[in-house]
C-alpha atoms as a printed R data frame, in Angstrom:
    type eleno elety resid chain resno      x       y       z
1   ATOM     1    CA   MET     A     1 51.222  -9.713 -21.773
2   ATOM     2    CA   SER     A     2 53.970 -11.570 -19.918
3   ATOM     3    CA   THR     A     3 57.632 -10.942 -20.897
4   ATOM     4    CA   ASP     A     4 58.527 -14.597 -20.693
5   ATOM     5    CA   GLY     A     5 57.120 -15.386 -24.154
6   ATOM     6    CA   TYR     A     6 58.976 -17.658 -26.536
7   ATOM     7    CA   ARG     A     7 60.708 -16.350 -29.629
8   ATOM     8    CA   ASN     A     8 62.136 -19.302 -31.611
9   ATOM     9    CA   ILE     A     9 59.459 -21.637 -32.729
10  ATOM    10    CA   ILE     A    10 59.868 -24.749 -34.941
11  ATOM    11    CA   LEU     A    11 56.831 -26.274 -36.589
12  ATOM    12    CA   ILE     A    12 56.533 -29.896 -37.773
13  ATOM    13    CA   GLY     A    13 53.799 -30.579 -40.363
14  ATOM    14    CA   GLY     A    14 53.546 -27.045 -41.592
15  ATOM    15    CA   SER     A    15 52.062 -27.760 -44.974
16  ATOM    16    CA   GLY     A    16 49.020 -29.859 -43.780
17  ATOM    17    CA   SER     A    17 45.454 -28.578 -43.633
18  ATOM    18    CA   LEU     A    18 46.014 -27.575 -39.913
19  ATOM    19    CA   GLY     A    19 49.767 -26.977 -40.138
20  ATOM    20    CA   SER     A    20 49.538 -24.420 -42.931
21  ATOM    21    CA   VAL     A    21 47.001 -22.401 -40.830
22  ATOM    22    CA   LEU     A    22 49.244 -22.587 -37.760
23  ATOM    23    CA   LEU     A    23 52.260 -21.550 -39.853
24  ATOM    24    CA   GLN     A    24 50.484 -18.439 -41.264
25  ATOM    25    CA   SER     A    25 49.439 -17.486 -37.800
26  ATOM    26    CA   LEU     A    26 52.859 -17.992 -36.265
27  ATOM    27    CA   LEU     A    27 54.439 -15.870 -39.103
28  ATOM    28    CA   SER     A    28 51.904 -13.089 -38.469
29  ATOM    29    CA   GLU     A    29 53.404 -12.573 -34.929
30  ATOM    30    CA   PRO     A    30 56.450 -10.313 -35.181
31  ATOM    31    CA   LYS     A    31 57.932 -11.586 -31.969
32  ATOM    32    CA   PHE     A    32 58.326 -15.153 -33.394
33  ATOM    33    CA   ASN     A    33 61.333 -16.470 -35.381
34  ATOM    34    CA   VAL     A    34 59.619 -19.388 -37.236
35  ATOM    35    CA   THR     A    35 61.292 -22.478 -38.591
36  ATOM    36    CA   VAL     A    36 59.575 -25.303 -40.471
37  ATOM    37    CA   LEU     A    37 60.867 -28.933 -40.287
38  ATOM    38    CA   THR     A    38 60.289 -30.851 -43.479
39  ATOM    39    CA   ARG     A    39 61.124 -34.355 -44.729
40  ATOM    40    CA   GLU     A    40 63.318 -34.926 -47.755
41  ATOM    41    CA   SER     A    41 60.431 -36.495 -49.654
42  ATOM    42    CA   SER     A    42 58.041 -33.609 -48.969
43  ATOM    43    CA   LYS     A    43 56.761 -31.916 -52.160
44  ATOM    44    CA   ALA     A    44 55.305 -29.026 -50.168
45  ATOM    45    CA   ARG     A    45 58.556 -27.158 -49.385
46  ATOM    46    CA   SER     A    46 57.960 -24.756 -52.228
47  ATOM    47    CA   SER     A    47 54.675 -23.695 -50.722
48  ATOM    48    CA   ILE     A    48 56.298 -22.563 -47.405
49  ATOM    49    CA   PRO     A    49 56.599 -18.721 -47.226
50  ATOM    50    CA   SER     A    50 60.110 -17.303 -47.553
51  ATOM    51    CA   THR     A    51 59.700 -15.610 -44.216
52  ATOM    52    CA   ALA     A    52 59.994 -19.021 -42.520
53  ATOM    53    CA   LYS     A    53 63.363 -20.747 -42.248
54  ATOM    54    CA   VAL     A    54 63.214 -24.382 -43.538
55  ATOM    55    CA   ILE     A    55 65.232 -27.343 -42.180
56  ATOM    56    CA   THR     A    56 65.051 -30.578 -44.133
57  ATOM    57    CA   VAL     A    57 65.753 -33.911 -42.567
58  ATOM    58    CA   PRO     A    58 65.631 -37.564 -43.815
59  ATOM    59    CA   ASP     A    59 62.153 -39.210 -43.894
60  ATOM    60    CA   SER     A    60 63.152 -41.478 -41.017
61  ATOM    61    CA   TYR     A    61 63.680 -38.535 -38.662
62  ATOM    62    CA   PRO     A    62 67.112 -39.555 -37.301
63  ATOM    63    CA   GLN     A    63 67.544 -38.545 -33.659
64  ATOM    64    CA   GLU     A    64 70.811 -36.626 -34.289
65  ATOM    65    CA   GLU     A    65 69.254 -34.625 -37.071
66  ATOM    66    CA   LEU     A    66 66.229 -33.776 -34.884
67  ATOM    67    CA   VAL     A    67 68.385 -32.672 -32.027
68  ATOM    68    CA   LYS     A    68 70.449 -30.505 -34.362
69  ATOM    69    CA   ALA     A    69 67.283 -28.869 -35.747
70  ATOM    70    CA   PHE     A    70 65.883 -28.280 -32.286
71  ATOM    71    CA   VAL     A    71 68.929 -26.733 -30.665
72  ATOM    72    CA   GLY     A    72 68.171 -23.029 -29.989
73  ATOM    73    CA   GLN     A    73 64.437 -23.456 -30.335
74  ATOM    74    CA   ASP     A    74 62.200 -22.371 -27.521
75  ATOM    75    CA   ALA     A    75 59.195 -24.415 -28.565
76  ATOM    76    CA   VAL     A    76 58.449 -27.342 -30.854
77  ATOM    77    CA   VAL     A    77 54.957 -27.305 -32.289
78  ATOM    78    CA   ASN     A    78 53.844 -30.643 -33.853
79  ATOM    79    CA   ALA     A    79 50.983 -30.822 -36.386
80  ATOM    80    CA   ILE     A    80 51.615 -34.174 -37.989
81  ATOM    81    CA   THR     A    81 48.534 -36.187 -39.188
82  ATOM    82    CA   SER     A    82 46.455 -38.083 -36.797
83  ATOM    83    CA   PHE     A    83 47.621 -41.545 -37.933
84  ATOM    84    CA   SER     A    84 51.214 -40.663 -37.293
85  ATOM    85    CA   VAL     A    85 50.950 -39.199 -33.741
86  ATOM    86    CA   ALA     A    86 52.790 -42.057 -32.138
87  ATOM    87    CA   GLU     A    87 55.961 -40.964 -33.892
88  ATOM    88    CA   GLN     A    88 56.074 -37.973 -31.549
89  ATOM    89    CA   LEU     A    89 57.989 -39.826 -28.933
90  ATOM    90    CA   ARG     A    90 61.225 -39.397 -30.916
91  ATOM    91    CA   PHE     A    91 60.528 -35.644 -31.302
92  ATOM    92    CA   ILE     A    92 59.985 -35.347 -27.478
93  ATOM    93    CA   ASP     A    93 63.219 -37.099 -26.748
94  ATOM    94    CA   ALA     A    94 65.168 -34.888 -29.208
95  ATOM    95    CA   ALA     A    95 63.480 -31.827 -27.721
96  ATOM    96    CA   ILE     A    96 64.761 -32.795 -24.297
97  ATOM    97    CA   LYS     A    97 68.270 -33.403 -25.595
98  ATOM    98    CA   ALA     A    98 68.266 -29.998 -27.372
99  ATOM    99    CA   GLY     A    99 67.065 -28.123 -24.343
100 ATOM   100    CA   VAL     A   100 63.723 -27.048 -25.784
101 ATOM   101    CA   LYS     A   101 61.490 -25.291 -23.249
102 ATOM   102    CA   ARG     A   102 57.964 -26.223 -24.536
103 ATOM   103    CA   TYR     A   103 56.485 -29.024 -26.651
104 ATOM   104    CA   VAL     A   104 53.061 -28.648 -28.229
105 ATOM   105    CA   PRO     A   105 51.844 -32.144 -29.327
106 ATOM   106    CA   SER     A   106 49.705 -32.927 -32.315
107 ATOM   107    CA   GLU     A   107 46.409 -32.874 -30.366
108 ATOM   108    CA   TYR     A   108 43.676 -30.484 -31.551
109 ATOM   109    CA   GLY     A   109 40.563 -32.551 -30.877
110 ATOM   110    CA   LEU     A   110 38.747 -34.006 -27.923
111 ATOM   111    CA   ASP     A   111 40.149 -34.961 -24.527
112 ATOM   112    CA   ASN     A   112 42.175 -38.059 -25.370
113 ATOM   113    CA   ASN     A   113 42.832 -38.954 -21.741
114 ATOM   114    CA   THR     A   114 39.445 -40.588 -21.043
115 ATOM   115    CA   PRO     A   115 39.366 -44.379 -21.096
116 ATOM   116    CA   LYS     A   116 36.158 -44.376 -23.108
117 ATOM   117    CA   ALA     A   117 37.720 -42.354 -25.909
118 ATOM   118    CA   GLN     A   118 40.876 -44.409 -25.899
119 ATOM   119    CA   GLU     A   119 38.954 -47.619 -26.034
120 ATOM   120    CA   LEU     A   120 36.919 -46.378 -29.041
121 ATOM   121    CA   ALA     A   121 39.681 -45.228 -31.463
122 ATOM   122    CA   PRO     A   122 43.315 -46.037 -31.746
123 ATOM   123    CA   VAL     A   123 44.196 -42.453 -32.659
124 ATOM   124    CA   PHE     A   124 42.631 -41.234 -29.353
125 ATOM   125    CA   LYS     A   125 44.624 -43.874 -27.521
126 ATOM   126    CA   GLU     A   126 47.941 -42.895 -29.148
127 ATOM   127    CA   LYS     A   127 47.303 -39.145 -28.489
128 ATOM   128    CA   GLY     A   128 46.602 -39.967 -24.845
129 ATOM   129    CA   LEU     A   129 49.842 -42.015 -24.645
130 ATOM   130    CA   VAL     A   130 51.826 -39.096 -26.032
131 ATOM   131    CA   GLN     A   131 50.438 -36.910 -23.256
132 ATOM   132    CA   GLU     A   132 51.257 -39.541 -20.707
133 ATOM   133    CA   TYR     A   133 54.871 -39.748 -22.108
134 ATOM   134    CA   LEU     A   134 55.184 -35.937 -21.767
135 ATOM   135    CA   ARG     A   135 53.926 -36.009 -18.170
136 ATOM   136    CA   GLY     A   136 56.628 -38.552 -17.438
137 ATOM   137    CA   LYS     A   137 59.282 -36.243 -18.832
138 ATOM   138    CA   GLU     A   138 58.339 -33.062 -16.892
139 ATOM   139    CA   SER     A   139 61.334 -33.683 -14.516
140 ATOM   140    CA   SER     A   140 63.644 -33.161 -17.520
141 ATOM   141    CA   GLY     A   141 62.789 -29.481 -17.730
142 ATOM   142    CA   LEU     A   142 60.663 -29.756 -20.917
143 ATOM   143    CA   THR     A   143 57.149 -28.393 -20.426
144 ATOM   144    CA   TRP     A   144 54.176 -29.095 -22.630
145 ATOM   145    CA   THR     A   145 50.831 -27.745 -23.575
146 ATOM   146    CA   ALA     A   146 48.088 -29.669 -25.471
147 ATOM   147    CA   ILE     A   147 45.428 -27.746 -27.284
148 ATOM   148    CA   ALA     A   148 42.020 -29.465 -27.233
149 ATOM   149    CA   CYS     A   149 39.740 -27.461 -29.610
150 ATOM   150    CA   GLY     A   150 36.970 -29.809 -30.450
151 ATOM   151    CA   MET     A   151 36.157 -30.005 -34.206
152 ATOM   152    CA   TRP     A   152 36.476 -27.489 -37.011
153 ATOM   153    CA   ILE     A   153 33.204 -26.998 -38.883
154 ATOM   154    CA   GLY     A   154 34.758 -25.471 -42.043
155 ATOM   155    CA   TRP     A   155 37.318 -28.239 -42.342
156 ATOM   156    CA   SER     A   156 34.610 -30.831 -41.712
157 ATOM   157    CA   LEU     A   157 32.372 -29.440 -44.475
158 ATOM   158    CA   ARG     A   158 35.398 -29.460 -46.857
159 ATOM   159    CA   ASN     A   159 36.392 -32.925 -45.986
160 ATOM   160    CA   ASN     A   160 33.063 -34.794 -45.637
161 ATOM   161    CA   PHE     A   161 33.472 -35.141 -41.869
162 ATOM   162    CA   LEU     A   162 30.982 -34.976 -39.015
163 ATOM   163    CA   GLY     A   163 28.639 -36.932 -41.273
164 ATOM   164    CA   PHE     A   164 28.401 -34.110 -43.742
165 ATOM   165    CA   ASN     A   165 28.572 -34.746 -47.508
166 ATOM   166    CA   TYR     A   166 28.297 -31.281 -49.007
167 ATOM   167    CA   ALA     A   167 28.440 -32.266 -52.668
168 ATOM   168    CA   ASN     A   168 25.386 -34.513 -52.261
169 ATOM   169    CA   ARG     A   169 23.648 -32.464 -49.594
170 ATOM   170    CA   THR     A   170 23.466 -35.388 -47.288
171 ATOM   171    CA   VAL     A   171 24.137 -35.692 -43.618
172 ATOM   172    CA   THR     A   172 24.489 -39.061 -41.821
173 ATOM   173    CA   PHE     A   173 23.477 -38.686 -38.250
174 ATOM   174    CA   THR     A   174 25.303 -40.667 -35.536
175 ATOM   175    CA   ASN     A   175 22.243 -42.148 -33.836
176 ATOM   176    CA   ASP     A   176 19.770 -39.338 -33.798
177 ATOM   177    CA   GLY     A   177 22.263 -36.501 -34.490
178 ATOM   178    CA   THR     A   178 21.826 -34.791 -31.109
179 ATOM   179    CA   GLY     A   179 25.203 -35.651 -29.586
180 ATOM   180    CA   TYR     A   180 26.917 -32.410 -28.552
181 ATOM   181    CA   PHE     A   181 30.583 -31.572 -29.400
182 ATOM   182    CA   SER     A   182 32.612 -28.459 -28.843
183 ATOM   183    CA   THR     A   183 33.965 -26.556 -31.916
184 ATOM   184    CA   THR     A   184 36.624 -23.962 -32.528
185 ATOM   185    CA   THR     A   185 37.462 -22.339 -35.858
186 ATOM   186    CA   LEU     A   186 40.879 -23.040 -37.396
187 ATOM   187    CA   ASN     A   187 41.859 -19.394 -37.042
188 ATOM   188    CA   ASN     A   188 40.894 -19.354 -33.396
189 ATOM   189    CA   THR     A   189 42.844 -22.568 -32.814
190 ATOM   190    CA   ALA     A   190 45.942 -20.988 -34.384
191 ATOM   191    CA   LEU     A   191 45.471 -17.752 -32.479
192 ATOM   192    CA   ALA     A   192 45.250 -19.777 -29.225
193 ATOM   193    CA   LEU     A   193 48.614 -21.332 -30.062
194 ATOM   194    CA   ASN     A   194 50.172 -17.851 -30.562
195 ATOM   195    CA   ARG     A   195 48.787 -16.636 -27.256
196 ATOM   196    CA   ILE     A   196 50.079 -19.719 -25.447
197 ATOM   197    CA   LEU     A   197 53.600 -19.239 -26.800
198 ATOM   198    CA   LEU     A   198 53.556 -15.568 -26.010
199 ATOM   199    CA   ASN     A   199 52.596 -16.156 -22.400
200 ATOM   200    CA   PRO     A   200 53.662 -19.749 -21.668
201 ATOM   201    CA   SER     A   201 53.862 -19.634 -17.861
202 ATOM   202    CA   THR     A   202 50.017 -19.932 -17.482
203 ATOM   203    CA   THR     A   203 49.734 -23.101 -19.599
204 ATOM   204    CA   ALA     A   204 52.684 -25.248 -18.670
205 ATOM   205    CA   ASN     A   205 52.084 -29.031 -18.377
206 ATOM   206    CA   GLN     A   206 48.305 -28.897 -19.046
207 ATOM   207    CA   ILE     A   207 45.617 -29.278 -21.668
208 ATOM   208    CA   VAL     A   208 44.113 -25.987 -22.766
209 ATOM   209    CA   PHE     A   209 40.445 -26.404 -23.781
210 ATOM   210    CA   THR     A   210 38.997 -24.034 -26.380
211 ATOM   211    CA   SER     A   211 35.449 -23.814 -27.737
212 ATOM   212    CA   ASP     A   212 33.704 -21.066 -29.682
213 ATOM   213    CA   PHE     A   213 30.479 -22.920 -29.007
214 ATOM   214    CA   ALA     A   214 29.013 -26.474 -28.696
215 ATOM   215    CA   THR     A   215 26.624 -27.797 -31.269
216 ATOM   216    CA   ASN     A   216 25.451 -31.138 -32.848
217 ATOM   217    CA   GLN     A   217 24.794 -32.552 -36.245
218 ATOM   218    CA   LYS     A   218 21.044 -31.778 -36.172
219 ATOM   219    CA   GLU     A   219 21.540 -28.176 -35.217
220 ATOM   220    CA   LEU     A   220 24.306 -27.786 -37.854
221 ATOM   221    CA   VAL     A   221 22.260 -29.082 -40.814
222 ATOM   222    CA   GLU     A   222 19.256 -27.094 -39.708
223 ATOM   223    CA   THR     A   223 21.460 -23.955 -39.641
224 ATOM   224    CA   ILE     A   224 22.802 -24.689 -43.147
225 ATOM   225    CA   GLU     A   225 19.300 -25.253 -44.505
226 ATOM   226    CA   ARG     A   226 18.093 -21.936 -42.905
227 ATOM   227    CA   LEU     A   227 20.962 -19.940 -44.330
228 ATOM   228    CA   THR     A   228 21.059 -21.477 -47.819
229 ATOM   229    CA   GLY     A   229 17.423 -22.453 -48.452
230 ATOM   230    CA   ASP     A   230 18.748 -25.942 -49.493
231 ATOM   231    CA   LYS     A   231 17.170 -29.087 -48.233
232 ATOM   232    CA   TRP     A   232 19.521 -31.869 -47.096
233 ATOM   233    CA   GLN     A   233 18.816 -35.557 -47.033
234 ATOM   234    CA   ARG     A   234 19.125 -37.223 -43.590
235 ATOM   235    CA   LYS     A   235 20.486 -40.711 -42.912
236 ATOM   236    CA   SER     A   236 21.681 -42.289 -39.674
237 ATOM   237    CA   ILE     A   237 23.933 -44.942 -38.315
238 ATOM   238    CA   ASP     A   238 23.465 -47.034 -35.185
239 ATOM   239    CA   THR     A   239 26.686 -46.909 -33.133
240 ATOM   240    CA   LYS     A   240 25.871 -50.295 -31.474
241 ATOM   241    CA   GLU     A   241 26.169 -51.896 -34.897
242 ATOM   242    CA   VAL     A   242 28.722 -49.693 -36.549
243 ATOM   243    CA   ILE     A   243 31.422 -49.403 -33.852
244 ATOM   244    CA   PRO     A   244 32.266 -53.184 -33.881
245 ATOM   245    CA   SER     A   245 32.259 -53.205 -37.670
246 ATOM   246    CA   LEU     A   246 34.589 -50.262 -37.861
247 ATOM   247    CA   LYS     A   247 36.974 -51.723 -35.245
248 ATOM   248    CA   SER     A   248 37.110 -54.929 -37.257
249 ATOM   249    CA   ALA     A   249 37.873 -53.103 -40.411
250 ATOM   250    CA   TRP     A   250 40.591 -51.032 -38.805
251 ATOM   251    CA   GLU     A   251 42.242 -54.177 -37.538
252 ATOM   252    CA   ASN     A   252 42.184 -55.505 -41.127
253 ATOM   253    CA   GLY     A   253 44.152 -52.428 -42.289
254 ATOM   254    CA   GLU     A   254 41.256 -50.238 -43.587
255 ATOM   255    CA   ALA     A   255 42.449 -46.614 -42.831
256 ATOM   256    CA   LEU     A   256 38.967 -45.191 -43.552
257 ATOM   257    CA   ALA     A   257 37.558 -47.131 -40.634
258 ATOM   258    CA   GLY     A   258 39.860 -45.097 -38.401
259 ATOM   259    CA   TYR     A   259 38.198 -41.877 -39.637
260 ATOM   260    CA   GLY     A   260 34.849 -43.425 -38.962
261 ATOM   261    CA   LEU     A   261 35.720 -44.096 -35.351
262 ATOM   262    CA   ILE     A   262 37.073 -40.573 -34.935
263 ATOM   263    CA   ASN     A   263 33.833 -39.231 -36.378
264 ATOM   264    CA   ILE     A   264 31.781 -41.170 -33.812
265 ATOM   265    CA   GLY     A   265 34.110 -39.946 -31.036
266 ATOM   266    CA   PHE     A   266 32.903 -36.433 -31.796
267 ATOM   267    CA   THR     A   267 29.350 -36.812 -32.966
268 ATOM   268    CA   GLU     A   268 28.038 -39.472 -30.521
269 ATOM   269    CA   GLY     A   269 28.365 -36.927 -27.700
270 ATOM   270    CA   SER     A   270 29.764 -38.961 -24.812
271 ATOM   271    CA   TYR     A   271 33.444 -39.439 -25.743
272 ATOM   272    CA   SER     A   272 34.897 -36.308 -24.114
273 ATOM   273    CA   GLY     A   273 34.425 -34.051 -27.174
274 ATOM   274    CA   TYR     A   274 31.830 -31.847 -25.373
275 ATOM   275    CA   PHE     A   275 33.877 -29.656 -23.037
276 ATOM   276    CA   GLU     A   276 31.389 -27.142 -21.695
277 ATOM   277    CA   PRO     A   277 29.846 -29.195 -18.914
278 ATOM   278    CA   THR     A   278 33.097 -30.310 -17.229
279 ATOM   279    CA   ARG     A   279 36.178 -28.531 -18.710
280 ATOM   280    CA   GLN     A   280 37.459 -25.015 -18.274
281 ATOM   281    CA   ILE     A   281 37.065 -23.143 -21.565
282 ATOM   282    CA   ARG     A   282 40.074 -20.716 -22.032
283 ATOM   283    CA   ASN     A   283 38.816 -18.616 -24.947
284 ATOM   284    CA   LYS     A   284 38.314 -15.391 -23.005
285 ATOM   285    CA   GLU     A   285 41.590 -15.888 -21.084
286 ATOM   286    CA   LEU     A   286 43.384 -16.234 -24.455
287 ATOM   287    CA   GLY     A   287 41.557 -13.313 -26.016
288 ATOM   288    CA   LEU     A   288 39.985 -15.314 -28.809
289 ATOM   289    CA   PRO     A   289 37.232 -13.530 -30.774
290 ATOM   290    CA   ASP     A   290 33.683 -14.617 -30.041
291 ATOM   291    CA   LYS     A   291 32.048 -16.705 -32.725
292 ATOM   292    CA   THR     A   292 28.323 -17.566 -33.312
293 ATOM   293    CA   ILE     A   293 27.130 -20.707 -35.158
294 ATOM   294    CA   ASP     A   294 25.691 -18.522 -38.003
295 ATOM   295    CA   GLU     A   295 29.037 -16.767 -38.466
296 ATOM   296    CA   VAL     A   296 30.978 -19.974 -38.510
297 ATOM   297    CA   VAL     A   297 28.567 -21.835 -40.845
298 ATOM   298    CA   LYS     A   298 28.602 -18.880 -43.270
299 ATOM   299    CA   GLU     A   299 32.420 -19.018 -43.368
300 ATOM   300    CA   ALA     A   300 32.325 -22.768 -43.861
301 ATOM   301    CA   LEU     A   301 29.866 -22.401 -46.784
302 ATOM   302    CA   GLY     A   302 32.219 -19.901 -48.350
303 ATOM   303    CA   GLU     A   303 35.077 -22.274 -47.957
304 ATOM   304    CA   VAL     A   304 33.217 -24.885 -49.973
305 ATOM   305    CA   GLY     A   305 32.240 -22.377 -52.573
306 ATOM   306    CA   HIS     A   306 28.576 -22.197 -51.934
307 ATOM   307    CA   ALA     A   307 27.025 -19.416 -54.010
308 ATOM   308    CA   GLY     A   308 26.432 -16.270 -52.024
309 ATOM   309    CA   PHE     A   309 28.905 -17.004 -49.264
């Protein structure tokens, strides 16, 4: 392992479904000094482990407060929610002023740099613009690494994503359900972050693609049925009809339509969420444990409380 690893890490969004996993992973690495940045209105501060330092700032994230919080930090890791990713520009500017070495944006999905993905969903476009902004700031001395990990199966089963409604044992295929997407467990995503921060020279100013394996909705539901003996109901949506409808709903302020577009971005299969054919997968380089679809689905079933898992 390289000796140029970072020590002082500040995490934004450390109480969310992703951020809490990243936080536990960062705290598990003895070489890291971990700080969590929270807003004054946050009710989750009490859930942050005492082994992490906490800095609280006003909800508006004043620039001077961010710079003060970032001074002395080697890396800023952002895990804010998808619909707030555009706010990252102020964090990037503050990181530059504070002399931070590395910025890890709130990415954790597909490749948001493709025009097709950006045209589909506003969130993909905003994430792509954040990367573009970071590229434009490389001359400042701030480096960046974006982690593209595909989708998390366990998280999706818990949150009715990827077309899966666990409570009703119903899956809604995007078209015929055979669109492939890459997938990484939350734990491997968090471990990838640790390894990047411990050996940052090999990942400066680039997207790091991870994938435990690629799958599709049809294969996933068949795996669940095989492992549980349950029978799931199958439905489907036609993207030619649904995409225009969801875009219109989003423009009218319906937040759920945004999730619908993100779901299609992964499950349709051609919106840059399937890494294996064209992207370099970095799992082995980062030393991530191998995962099989059966192992991951069993873990996911355990997360939703399915009997026997």
